[in-house]
MIVEXFI-188032 format. One line per field, with one value per atom (N, C-alpha, C): y, x, z; residue in one letter. Coordinates in Angstrom, 1 decimal. Each point is the difference from the previous one (the first is absolute). Example, Ala and Ser with C-alpha at 12.3 -4.5 7.8 and 13.67 -1.06 7.14 Angstrom:
BEGIN
yy = c(-5.7 | 1.2 | 1.2 | 1.1 | 1.1 | 1.1)
xx = c(13.2 | -0.9 | 0.9 | -0.4 | 0.9 | -0.8)
zz = c(7.8 | 0.0 | 0.0 | -0.7 | 0.0 | 0.8)
rest = c(A | A | A | S | S | S)
// end
This chain:
BEGIN
yy = c(104.4 | -0.6 | 1.2 | -0.4 | 1.3 | 0.5 | 1.1 | 0.7 | -0.9 | -0.5 | -0.9 | -1.5 | -0.5 | -1.0 | 0.4 | 1.3 | 0.3 | 0.5 | 0.5 | 0.2 | -1.6 | -0.9 | -1.3 | -0.5 | 0.3 | -0.5 | 0.5 | 1.5 | 0.9 | -0.2 | -0.7 | -0.4 | -1.2 | -1.1 | -1.4 | 0.4 | 1.0 | 0.0 | 0.6 | 1.4 | 0.4 | -1.1 | -0.7 | -1.1 | -1.1 | -0.5 | -0.6 | 0.6 | 1.3 | 0.8 | 0.1 | 0.2 | 0.1 | -1.0 | -1.3 | -1.3 | -0.2 | 0.1 | 0.0 | 0.9 | 1.4 | 1.0 | -0.7 | -0.5 | -0.4 | -1.4 | -0.7 | -1.3 | 0.5 | 0.8 | 0.6 | 0.8 | 0.4 | 0.6 | -1.1 | -1.0 | -1.0 | -0.8 | -0.1 | -0.5 | 0.9 | 1.2 | 1.2 | -0.4 | 0.0 | -0.1 | -1.2 | -1.3 | -1.2 | 0.1 | 0.7 | 0.3 | 0.6 | 1.1 | 0.9 | -0.8 | -0.8 | -0.6 | -1.2 | -0.7 | -1.0 | 0.5 | 1.2 | 0.7 | 0.3 | 0.5 | 0.5 | -1.3 | -1.0 | -1.0 | -0.9 | -0.1 | -0.4 | 0.9 | 1.2 | 0.9 | 0.0 | -0.1 | -0.4 | -1.2 | -1.0 | -1.4 | 0.0 | 0.6 | 0.2 | 0.9 | 0.9 | 0.8 | -0.2 | -0.6 | -0.1 | -1.3 | -1.2 | -1.1 | -0.9 | -0.1 | -1.1 | 0.8 | -0.5 | 0.6 | -1.0 | 0.1 | -0.9 | 0.2 | -1.0 | -0.1 | -1.0 | 0.6 | -0.9 | -0.3 | -1.3 | -0.4 | 0.4 | 0.8 | 0.3 | -0.5 | -0.7 | -0.8 | -1.1 | -0.7 | -1.3 | 0.0 | 1.2 | -0.2 | -0.7 | -0.4 | -1.0 | -1.3 | -0.4 | -1.3 | -1.0 | -1.4 | -0.5 | 0.3 | 0.7 | 0.1 | 1.1 | 1.0 | 0.9 | 0.4 | -0.2 | 0.3 | 1.1 | 0.5 | 1.2 | 0.0 | 0.9 | 0.2 | -0.7 | -0.3 | -0.6 | 1.4 | -0.7 | 1.5 | -0.6 | 0.9 | 0.0 | 0.9 | -0.4 | 1.1 | 0.1 | 1.4 | 0.4 | 0.5 | -0.6 | 0.5 | 1.0 | 1.4 | 1.0 | 0.4 | -1.0 | 0.3 | -0.9 | -0.9 | -0.9 | 0.5 | 0.6 | 0.7 | 1.1 | 0.5 | 1.3 | -0.9 | -1.1 | -0.7 | -0.9 | -0.4 | -0.9 | 0.1 | -0.6 | 0.3 | -0.8 | 0.4 | -0.6 | -1.4 | -1.0 | -1.2 | -0.3 | -0.6 | -0.6 | -1.0 | 0.1 | -1.0 | 0.4 | 1.0 | 0.6 | 1.0 | -0.5 | 0.6 | 1.5 | 1.1 | 1.2 | 0.7 | 1.1 | 1.1 | 1.3 | 0.6 | 1.3 | 0.9 | 1.4 | 0.8 | 0.0 | -0.1 | 0.1 | 1.3 | -0.4 | 1.2 | 1.2 | -0.4 | 1.0 | 0.8 | -0.6 | 0.4 | -0.3 | 0.7 | -0.5 | 0.0 | 0.1 | -0.1 | -1.5 | -0.9 | -1.5 | -0.7 | -1.2 | -0.8 | -1.5 | -0.4 | -1.4 | -0.9 | -1.2 | -1.2 | -0.9 | -0.2 | -0.4 | -1.0 | -0.7 | -0.6 | 0.2 | 0.2 | 0.5 | -0.9 | 0.4 | -1.1 | 0.6 | 1.3 | 0.5 | 1.1 | 0.0 | 0.7 | 1.1 | 1.0 | 1.2 | -0.6 | 0.8 | -0.1 | -1.2 | -0.7 | -1.2 | 0.4 | -0.7 | -0.2 | -1.3 | 0.1 | -0.8 | -0.1 | -1.1 | -0.3 | -0.9 | 0.3 | -0.7 | -0.3 | -1.5 | -0.4 | -1.5 | -0.3 | -1.6 | -0.6 | 0.7 | -0.4 | -0.2 | 0.4 | 0.0 | 1.2 | 0.1 | 1.1 | -0.2 | 0.7 | -0.1 | 1.4 | -0.2 | 0.6 | 0.2 | 1.3 | 0.3 | 0.7 | -0.4 | 0.9 | -0.3 | 0.4 | -0.3 | -1.3 | -0.9 | -1.3 | -0.9 | 0.5 | -0.5 | 0.8 | 0.9 | 0.4 | -0.2 | -1.7 | -0.4 | -0.3 | 0.3 | -0.1 | -1.3 | -0.2 | -1.2 | -0.1 | -1.0 | 0.1 | -0.8 | 1.0 | -0.4 | -1.0 | -0.9 | -0.9 | 0.6 | 0.1 | 0.5 | -0.8 | -0.7 | -1.1 | 0.2 | 1.5 | 0.3 | 0.0 | -0.3 | 0.3 | -1.4 | -0.4 | -1.2 | -0.3 | -1.3 | -0.2 | 0.3 | -0.3 | 0.3 | 1.6 | 0.9 | 1.4 | 0.7 | 1.1 | 0.4 | 1.3 | 0.9 | 1.6 | 0.3 | 0.8 | 0.4 | 1.5 | 0.3 | 1.0 | 0.2 | 1.0 | 0.0 | 1.3 | 0.0 | 1.4 | -0.2 | 0.8 | 0.1 | 1.5 | -0.1 | 0.9 | 0.1 | 1.2 | 0.3 | 0.6 | -0.2 | 0.3 | 1.0 | 1.1 | 1.0 | -0.7 | 0.8 | -0.2 | 0.3 | 0.1 | 0.2 | -0.6 | -0.9 | -0.1 | -1.7 | -0.6 | -1.4 | -0.2 | -1.3 | -0.7 | -0.7 | 0.4 | -0.9 | -0.6 | -1.1 | -0.7 | -0.7 | 0.0 | -1.0 | -1.3 | -0.8 | -1.6 | -0.4 | 0.6 | -0.3 | 0.9 | -0.6 | 0.7 | 0.5 | -1.0 | 0.4 | 1.2 | 0.0 | 1.1 | 1.0 | 0.4 | 0.9 | 1.4 | 1.0 | 1.4 | 0.2 | 0.0 | -0.1 | 0.9 | -0.2 | 0.5 | -0.1 | -1.0 | -0.2 | 0.9 | 0.9 | 0.9 | 1.6 | 0.2 | 1.2 | 0.2 | -1.3 | 0.3 | -0.3 | 0.3 | -0.3 | 1.0 | -0.5 | 0.8 | 0.4 | 1.5 | 0.5 | -0.5 | -0.2 | -0.8 | 1.1 | 1.7 | 0.7 | -0.4 | -0.7 | -0.1 | -1.3 | -0.9 | -1.4 | 0.5 | -0.3 | -0.1 | -0.9 | -1.4 | -1.0 | -1.6 | -0.8 | -1.5 | -0.6 | -0.8 | -0.9 | -0.9 | 0.0 | -0.4 | -1.5 | 0.4 | -1.1 | 0.3 | -1.3 | 0.0 | -0.4 | 1.1 | -0.2 | -0.6 | 0.2 | -0.6 | -0.1 | -1.3 | -0.6 | -1.1 | -0.2 | -0.8 | -1.4 | -0.7 | -1.1 | 0.0 | 1.4 | 0.2 | 0.8 | 0.1 | 0.7 | -0.4 | 1.0 | -0.4 | 1.2 | -0.5 | 1.1 | -0.4 | 1.4 | -0.1 | 0.0 | -0.5 | -0.1 | 0.2 | 0.6 | 0.1 | -1.5 | -0.5 | -1.2 | 0.1 | -1.4 | -0.3 | 0.1 | 0.5 | -0.1 | -0.4 | -0.4 | -0.5 | 0.9 | 0.9 | 1.2 | 0.1)
xx = c(30.8 | -1.2 | -1.1 | -1.0 | -1.0 | -0.5 | -0.5 | -0.7 | -1.0 | -0.7 | -0.9 | 0.5 | 1.1 | 0.5 | 0.8 | 0.5 | 0.8 | -1.0 | -1.2 | -1.1 | -0.4 | 0.2 | -0.7 | 0.9 | 1.4 | 1.0 | 0.1 | -0.3 | 0.2 | -1.3 | -1.4 | -0.8 | 0.1 | 0.9 | 0.4 | 1.0 | 0.6 | 1.0 | -0.5 | -1.1 | -0.6 | -1.0 | -0.7 | -0.8 | 1.2 | 0.8 | 1.0 | 0.5 | 0.2 | 0.5 | -1.1 | -1.1 | -1.2 | -0.3 | 0.1 | -0.2 | 1.0 | 1.3 | 1.1 | -0.4 | -0.5 | -0.2 | -1.5 | -0.8 | -1.0 | 0.4 | 0.8 | 0.7 | 0.4 | 1.1 | 0.8 | -0.8 | -1.1 | -1.2 | -0.5 | -0.5 | -0.5 | 0.9 | 1.3 | 0.9 | 0.1 | 0.2 | -0.2 | -1.1 | -1.2 | -1.1 | 0.0 | 0.4 | -0.1 | 0.9 | 1.3 | 1.2 | -0.7 | -0.6 | -0.5 | -1.4 | -0.6 | -1.2 | 0.8 | 1.0 | 0.9 | 0.2 | 0.8 | 0.6 | -0.8 | -1.3 | -1.0 | -0.6 | -0.3 | -0.2 | 0.8 | 1.2 | 1.3 | 0.0 | -0.2 | 0.3 | -1.4 | -1.2 | -1.1 | 0.1 | 0.5 | 0.0 | 1.1 | 1.0 | 1.2 | -0.2 | -0.6 | -0.3 | -1.0 | -1.0 | -1.2 | -0.8 | 0.8 | -0.6 | 0.9 | 1.2 | 1.1 | 1.5 | 0.7 | 1.3 | 1.1 | 1.1 | 1.3 | 0.4 | 0.7 | 0.6 | 1.0 | 1.4 | 0.9 | 0.3 | 0.3 | 0.0 | 1.4 | 0.0 | 1.7 | 0.0 | 1.3 | 0.0 | -0.6 | 0.1 | -0.2 | -1.4 | -0.8 | -0.7 | -1.1 | -0.3 | -1.2 | 0.2 | 1.2 | 0.5 | -0.8 | -0.2 | 0.4 | -1.3 | -0.9 | -1.2 | 0.5 | 1.0 | 0.1 | 1.6 | 1.0 | 1.6 | 0.1 | 1.1 | 0.7 | 0.3 | -0.5 | 0.1 | -1.3 | -0.7 | -1.5 | -0.6 | -0.8 | -0.6 | -1.5 | -1.0 | -1.1 | -0.8 | -1.7 | -0.6 | -1.2 | -0.1 | -0.6 | -1.5 | -1.1 | -1.5 | -0.5 | -0.1 | -0.3 | -1.6 | -0.5 | -1.6 | -1.0 | 0.5 | -0.8 | -0.9 | 1.1 | -0.2 | -1.2 | -0.2 | -0.9 | -1.4 | -0.2 | -1.2 | -0.2 | 0.9 | -0.3 | 1.1 | -0.2 | 1.0 | 1.2 | 1.0 | 1.2 | -0.2 | 0.7 | -0.3 | 1.4 | -0.3 | 1.1 | 0.7 | 1.4 | 0.8 | 0.4 | -0.4 | 0.4 | 1.4 | 0.5 | 1.5 | -0.1 | 0.2 | -0.3 | 1.8 | -0.3 | 0.9 | -0.6 | 0.8 | -0.4 | 1.3 | -0.4 | 1.1 | 0.3 | 1.4 | 0.4 | -0.4 | -0.6 | -0.6 | 1.0 | 1.2 | 1.1 | 0.7 | 0.0 | 0.1 | -0.8 | -0.7 | -1.1 | 0.7 | 1.2 | 0.7 | 0.6 | -0.2 | 0.6 | -1.3 | -0.2 | -0.9 | 0.4 | -1.1 | 0.5 | -1.0 | 0.5 | -0.9 | -0.1 | -1.4 | -0.1 | -1.4 | -0.4 | -1.1 | -1.0 | -1.4 | -0.9 | -0.3 | 0.3 | -0.4 | -1.2 | -0.1 | -0.9 | -1.0 | -1.5 | -0.6 | -0.6 | -0.8 | -0.3 | -1.1 | 0.3 | -0.9 | 0.6 | 0.9 | 0.5 | 1.1 | 0.4 | 0.9 | 1.0 | 1.5 | 0.8 | 1.1 | 0.1 | 0.8 | 1.2 | 1.2 | 1.1 | 0.9 | -0.2 | 0.3 | 0.6 | 1.2 | 0.4 | 0.0 | 0.4 | 0.2 | -1.5 | -1.1 | -1.1 | -0.8 | -1.1 | -0.6 | -1.5 | -0.6 | -1.5 | -0.5 | -1.5 | -0.7 | -1.1 | -0.4 | -1.2 | -0.9 | -1.1 | -1.1 | -1.5 | -0.9 | -1.6 | -0.1 | 0.6 | -0.3 | 0.5 | 1.1 | 0.7 | 0.7 | -1.1 | 0.6 | 1.1 | 0.1 | 0.9 | 1.5 | 0.0 | 1.3 | 0.0 | 0.5 | 0.2 | 1.6 | 0.7 | 1.2 | 0.0 | 0.5 | -0.2 | 1.1 | -0.7 | 1.0 | 0.4 | 1.2 | 0.4 | 0.9 | -0.9 | 0.4 | 0.8 | 0.5 | 1.0 | 1.3 | 0.3 | 1.1 | 0.6 | 1.3 | 0.3 | -0.6 | -0.4 | -0.5 | 0.7 | 1.5 | 0.8 | 0.4 | -0.6 | 0.6 | -1.1 | 0.7 | -0.6 | 0.1 | -1.3 | 0.4 | 0.3 | 1.3 | 0.7 | -0.2 | -0.2 | -0.3 | -1.1 | -0.2 | -1.3 | -0.5 | -1.1 | -0.6 | -1.5 | -1.0 | -1.1 | -0.4 | -0.9 | -0.3 | -1.7 | -0.4 | -1.5 | 0.0 | -0.8 | -0.3 | -1.2 | 0.3 | -1.3 | -0.8 | -0.7 | -1.2 | 0.9 | 1.1 | 0.4 | 1.6 | 0.3 | 1.4 | -0.1 | 1.5 | 0.2 | 1.5 | -0.1 | 1.1 | 0.9 | 1.0 | 0.9 | 1.2 | 0.3 | 1.1 | 0.7 | 1.5 | 0.5 | -0.2 | 0.2 | 0.0 | 1.2 | 1.1 | 1.4 | 0.1 | -1.0 | -0.4 | 1.6 | 1.1 | 1.1 | 0.9 | -0.5 | 0.8 | -0.8 | -0.8 | -1.2 | -0.3 | 0.2 | -0.4 | -1.5 | -0.7 | -1.5 | -0.8 | -1.2 | -0.7 | 0.3 | 0.9 | 0.4 | 0.8 | 0.9 | 0.8 | -0.6 | -0.6 | -0.4 | -1.6 | -0.9 | -1.1 | -0.8 | -1.4 | -1.0 | 0.1 | -0.6 | 0.0 | -1.3 | -0.4 | -1.1 | -0.3 | -1.7 | -0.4 | 0.5 | 0.3 | 0.5 | 1.3 | 0.7 | 1.3 | 0.0 | -0.9 | 0.0 | -0.1 | 1.0 | -0.2 | -1.0 | 0.3 | -0.6 | 0.4 | -0.7 | 0.6 | 0.8 | 0.7 | 0.9 | -0.9 | -0.2 | -0.7 | 0.7 | 1.0 | 0.7 | 1.6 | 0.3 | 1.7 | 0.0 | 0.7 | 0.6 | 1.3 | 1.0 | 1.4 | 0.6 | 0.7 | 0.4 | -1.2 | 0.4 | -1.3 | -0.3 | 1.2 | -0.4 | -1.0 | 0.1 | -0.9 | -1.3 | -0.3 | -0.9 | -1.5 | -0.9 | -1.1 | -0.8 | -1.2 | -1.3 | -0.1 | -0.1 | -0.4 | -1.5 | -0.3 | -1.4 | 0.5 | -1.2 | 0.0 | 0.2 | 0.6 | -0.3 | -1.1 | -0.4 | -1.1 | 0.5 | -0.9 | 0.5 | -1.1 | 0.5 | -0.5 | -0.8 | -0.7 | -0.8 | -1.7)
zz = c(-64.0 | 0.4 | -0.2 | -0.1 | -0.2 | 1.1 | 0.1 | 1.4 | 0.4 | -0.7 | 0.5 | 0.8 | -0.6 | 0.6 | 1.3 | -0.1 | 1.4 | 0.8 | -0.3 | 1.0 | 0.8 | -0.8 | 0.4 | 1.1 | -0.5 | 0.8 | 1.4 | 0.1 | 0.9 | 1.3 | -0.8 | 0.7 | 0.7 | -0.8 | 0.6 | 1.4 | 0.0 | 0.8 | 1.5 | -0.4 | 1.0 | 0.7 | -0.7 | 0.5 | 1.0 | -0.5 | 0.7 | 1.3 | -0.2 | 1.4 | 1.1 | -0.6 | 0.7 | 0.9 | -0.9 | 0.6 | 1.3 | -0.5 | 0.9 | 1.4 | -0.1 | 0.9 | 0.9 | -0.4 | 0.7 | 0.6 | -0.3 | 0.6 | 1.1 | -0.1 | 1.2 | 1.0 | -0.4 | 1.0 | 0.9 | -0.9 | 0.6 | 1.0 | -0.2 | 1.1 | 1.1 | -0.3 | 1.1 | 1.0 | -0.8 | 1.0 | 0.8 | -0.8 | 0.8 | 1.4 | -0.6 | 1.1 | 1.5 | -0.5 | 1.0 | 0.7 | -0.5 | 0.5 | 1.1 | -0.7 | 0.8 | 1.3 | -0.1 | 1.0 | 1.3 | -0.5 | 0.9 | 0.8 | -0.9 | 0.8 | 0.7 | -0.1 | 0.8 | 1.2 | -0.1 | 1.3 | 0.8 | -0.6 | 0.7 | 0.9 | -0.8 | 1.0 | 0.9 | -0.3 | 0.7 | 1.5 | -0.2 | 1.1 | 0.6 | -0.4 | 0.7 | -0.1 | -0.3 | 0.1 | 0.2 | -0.6 | 0.6 | 0.2 | 0.8 | 0.1 | 0.2 | -0.8 | 0.1 | 1.4 | 0.7 | 1.4 | -0.1 | 0.4 | 0.3 | 1.5 | 0.2 | 1.3 | 0.5 | 1.1 | 0.5 | 1.3 | 0.5 | 1.2 | 0.2 | 1.2 | 0.5 | 0.9 | 0.3 | 0.8 | 0.0 | -1.5 | -0.1 | -0.5 | 0.1 | -0.4 | 1.0 | -0.3 | -1.3 | -1.0 | 0.2 | -1.2 | -1.1 | 0.5 | -1.0 | 0.2 | -1.0 | 0.1 | -0.6 | 0.5 | -0.9 | -1.5 | -0.5 | -1.4 | -0.6 | 0.4 | -0.8 | -0.4 | -1.1 | -0.7 | 0.4 | 0.4 | 0.5 | -0.7 | -0.3 | -0.7 | 1.2 | 0.5 | 1.0 | -0.8 | 0.8 | -0.5 | 0.9 | -0.7 | 0.7 | 0.0 | -0.8 | 0.0 | 0.9 | 0.4 | 0.6 | 1.3 | 0.8 | 1.2 | 0.2 | -1.5 | -0.2 | 0.2 | 0.0 | -0.2 | 1.2 | 0.8 | 1.0 | 1.2 | 1.0 | 1.2 | -0.1 | 0.7 | 0.0 | 0.8 | -0.3 | 0.7 | 0.9 | 0.9 | 1.0 | -0.8 | 0.2 | -0.8 | -1.6 | -0.3 | -1.5 | 0.2 | -0.9 | -0.1 | -0.8 | 0.7 | -0.7 | -0.2 | -0.8 | 0.0 | 0.5 | 1.0 | 0.7 | -0.2 | 0.4 | 0.3 | 1.4 | 0.2 | 1.2 | 0.8 | 1.3 | 0.8 | 0.1 | 0.5 | 0.3 | -1.1 | -1.3 | -1.5 | -1.0 | -0.4 | -1.2 | -1.1 | -0.5 | -0.9 | -0.3 | 1.2 | -0.2 | 0.3 | -0.6 | -0.3 | 0.6 | 0.8 | 0.8 | -0.4 | 0.1 | -0.4 | 1.3 | 0.4 | 1.4 | -0.3 | 1.1 | 0.3 | 0.7 | -0.2 | 0.9 | 0.8 | 1.4 | 1.3 | 0.8 | 0.3 | 0.8 | -0.7 | 0.0 | -0.6 | 0.9 | -0.7 | 0.9 | 1.0 | 1.3 | 1.2 | 0.7 | -0.5 | 1.0 | 0.7 | 1.0 | 0.9 | -0.5 | -0.1 | -0.5 | 1.4 | 0.1 | 1.0 | -0.3 | 0.2 | -0.5 | 1.2 | 0.3 | 1.4 | -0.3 | 0.7 | 0.1 | -1.5 | -0.7 | -1.6 | -0.8 | 0.7 | -0.9 | 0.0 | -0.9 | -0.4 | 0.7 | 0.7 | 0.7 | -0.7 | -0.2 | -0.8 | 1.1 | 0.2 | 1.0 | -1.1 | -0.3 | -0.7 | 0.5 | -0.7 | 0.6 | -0.1 | -0.9 | 0.0 | 0.9 | 0.4 | 1.1 | 0.9 | 0.9 | 1.2 | 1.0 | 0.1 | 0.9 | -0.6 | -1.6 | -0.6 | -0.8 | -1.1 | -0.5 | -0.8 | 0.2 | -0.7 | -1.5 | -0.8 | -1.5 | -0.4 | -1.0 | -0.5 | -1.3 | -0.5 | -1.1 | -1.1 | -0.9 | -0.7 | -0.9 | -0.3 | -0.9 | 0.5 | 1.4 | 0.5 | 0.8 | 0.3 | 0.1 | 1.4 | 0.2 | 1.3 | 1.3 | -0.2 | 1.2 | 0.1 | -0.7 | -0.1 | 0.9 | 0.9 | 1.1 | -0.2 | 0.3 | -0.1 | 1.3 | -0.3 | 1.2 | 0.7 | 1.2 | 0.3 | 1.1 | 0.9 | 0.8 | -0.6 | -0.4 | -0.2 | -0.1 | 0.4 | 0.1 | -0.7 | -1.3 | -0.6 | -0.3 | 0.4 | -0.2 | -1.4 | -0.9 | -1.4 | -0.1 | -0.3 | -0.4 | -1.3 | -0.4 | -1.0 | -1.4 | -0.1 | -1.3 | 0.2 | 0.6 | 0.4 | -0.1 | -0.4 | -0.5 | 0.9 | 0.4 | 0.5 | -0.9 | -0.5 | -1.0 | 0.5 | -0.4 | 0.3 | -1.5 | 0.2 | -1.1 | 0.5 | -1.2 | 0.4 | 0.5 | -0.2 | 0.6 | 1.3 | 0.9 | 1.4 | 0.7 | 0.0 | 0.8 | -0.6 | -1.2 | -0.8 | -1.0 | 0.5 | -0.4 | 0.9 | -0.9 | 0.9 | -0.5 | 0.9 | -0.2 | 1.2 | 0.1 | 1.0 | 1.6 | -0.1 | 1.4 | 0.5 | -1.1 | 0.2 | -0.2 | -1.3 | -0.3 | 0.3 | 0.6 | 0.1 | -1.2 | 0.3 | -0.9 | -1.1 | -1.2 | -1.3 | -0.2 | -0.7 | -0.2 | -1.3 | -0.4 | -1.3 | -1.1 | 0.4 | -1.1 | -0.5 | 0.7 | -0.4 | -1.0 | 0.1 | -0.7 | -1.5 | -0.8 | -1.3 | -0.8 | 0.0 | -0.4 | 0.5 | -0.5 | 0.5 | -1.1 | 0.5 | -0.8 | -1.1 | -1.3 | -0.5 | -0.8 | -0.9 | -0.4 | 0.2 | 0.0 | -0.4 | -1.0 | -1.1 | -1.4 | -0.1 | 1.1 | -0.4 | 1.5 | 0.1 | -1.2 | -0.6 | -1.2 | -0.8 | 0.8 | 0.6 | 0.9 | 1.3 | 0.2 | 1.2 | -0.1 | -1.4 | -0.2 | 0.4 | 0.9 | 0.6 | 0.3 | -0.1 | 0.3 | 1.6 | 0.6 | 1.8 | 0.4 | 1.0 | 0.6 | 1.2 | 0.8 | 1.6 | 0.5 | 1.1 | 0.5 | 1.0 | 0.6 | 1.0 | 1.3 | 1.0 | 1.0 | 1.1 | 1.3 | 0.8 | 1.0 | -0.8 | 0.6 | -0.5)
rest = c(M | M | M | S | S | S | D | D | D | E | E | E | E | E | E | S | S | S | Q | Q | Q | K | K | K | Q | Q | Q | D | D | D | N | N | N | K | K | K | I | I | I | N | N | N | K | K | K | A | A | A | L | L | L | R | R | R | G | G | G | V | V | V | G | G | G | L | L | L | F | F | F | I | I | I | L | L | L | E | E | E | I | I | I | I | I | I | K | K | K | I | I | I | G | G | G | V | V | V | L | L | L | A | A | A | G | G | G | I | I | I | T | T | T | I | I | I | A | A | A | F | F | F | V | V | V | R | R | R | Y | Y | Y | Y | Y | Y | L | L | L | F | F | F | K | K | K | P | P | P | F | F | F | Y | Y | Y | V | V | V | K | K | K | G | G | G | A | A | A | S | S | S | M | M | M | E | E | E | P | P | P | N | N | N | F | F | F | Y | Y | Y | D | D | D | H | H | H | E | E | E | Y | Y | Y | L | L | L | I | I | I | I | I | I | D | D | D | E | E | E | L | L | L | T | T | T | Y | Y | Y | R | R | R | F | F | F | R | R | R | L | L | L | I | I | I | E | E | E | R | R | R | G | G | G | E | E | E | V | V | V | I | I | I | V | V | V | F | F | F | R | R | R | Y | Y | Y | P | P | P | N | N | N | N | N | N | P | P | P | K | K | K | E | E | E | Y | Y | Y | F | F | F | L | L | L | K | K | K | R | R | R | I | I | I | V | V | V | G | G | G | L | L | L | P | P | P | G | G | G | E | E | E | R | R | R | V | V | V | K | K | K | V | V | V | N | N | N | N | N | N | G | G | G | H | H | H | I | I | I | T | T | T | I | I | I | Y | Y | Y | N | N | N | D | D | D | A | A | A | H | H | H | P | P | P | E | E | E | G | G | G | V | V | V | Q | Q | Q | I | I | I | Q | Q | Q | E | E | E | S | S | S | Y | Y | Y | L | L | L | S | S | S | P | P | P | D | D | D | L | L | L | Q | Q | Q | T | T | T | V | V | V | G | G | G | E | E | E | K | K | K | V | V | V | T | T | T | V | V | V | L | L | L | A | A | A | S | S | S | H | H | H | Q | Q | Q | Y | Y | Y | F | F | F | V | V | V | L | L | L | G | G | G | D | D | D | N | N | N | R | R | R | P | P | P | N | N | N | S | S | S | F | F | F | D | D | D | S | S | S | R | R | R | R | R | R | F | F | F | G | G | G | P | P | P | I | I | I | D | D | D | R | R | R | S | S | S | A | A | A | I | I | I | V | V | V | G | G | G | R | R | R | A | A | A | W | W | W | L | L | L | R | R | R | G | G | G | W | W | W | P | P | P | V | V | V | N | N | N | R | R | R | M | M | M | Q | Q | Q | I | I | I | F | F | F | S | S | S | A | A | A | P | P | P | S | S | S | F | F | F | N | N | N | L | L | L)
// end
């Protein structure tokens, strides 16, 4: 093989190696960008959550997989009836799934199996009707809670078997991570959630 042919062969090999190197570099760039995007979505927009325990049955069962929306509450107020994930007041490393029943500034009375809300619109109080619960289910306990401007009263849907604001009191707005937006698993129970309507 002549020197010229050898040089051409070397040029071909070098060109091929440069092409492989550029391809690998592009793959690395895509991987880094994808990782940054996933991390941003994971930590600032949506968070996965596994349901643990029976406190939200029959609407949420143990081991169901939810997607928690962490963005919406930055742009609007929290609504009554929405299901939220929050840090347990007595141990911020624990996360609970409960339903918003009482809003800031309200007085919440649990009595004779019912919940009565006192607010500016209903100073004499009004019993709320919770369409997401079984008609015969009663909210056990006797408690009156006055909520500050940054506090919420939360309850589990499985009222006889839920550790909630009847026991540990109201939760602060700062403890709320986000709202349950989507049930992704099991597939046959996949659902996007919205706030129920109330008689208030």
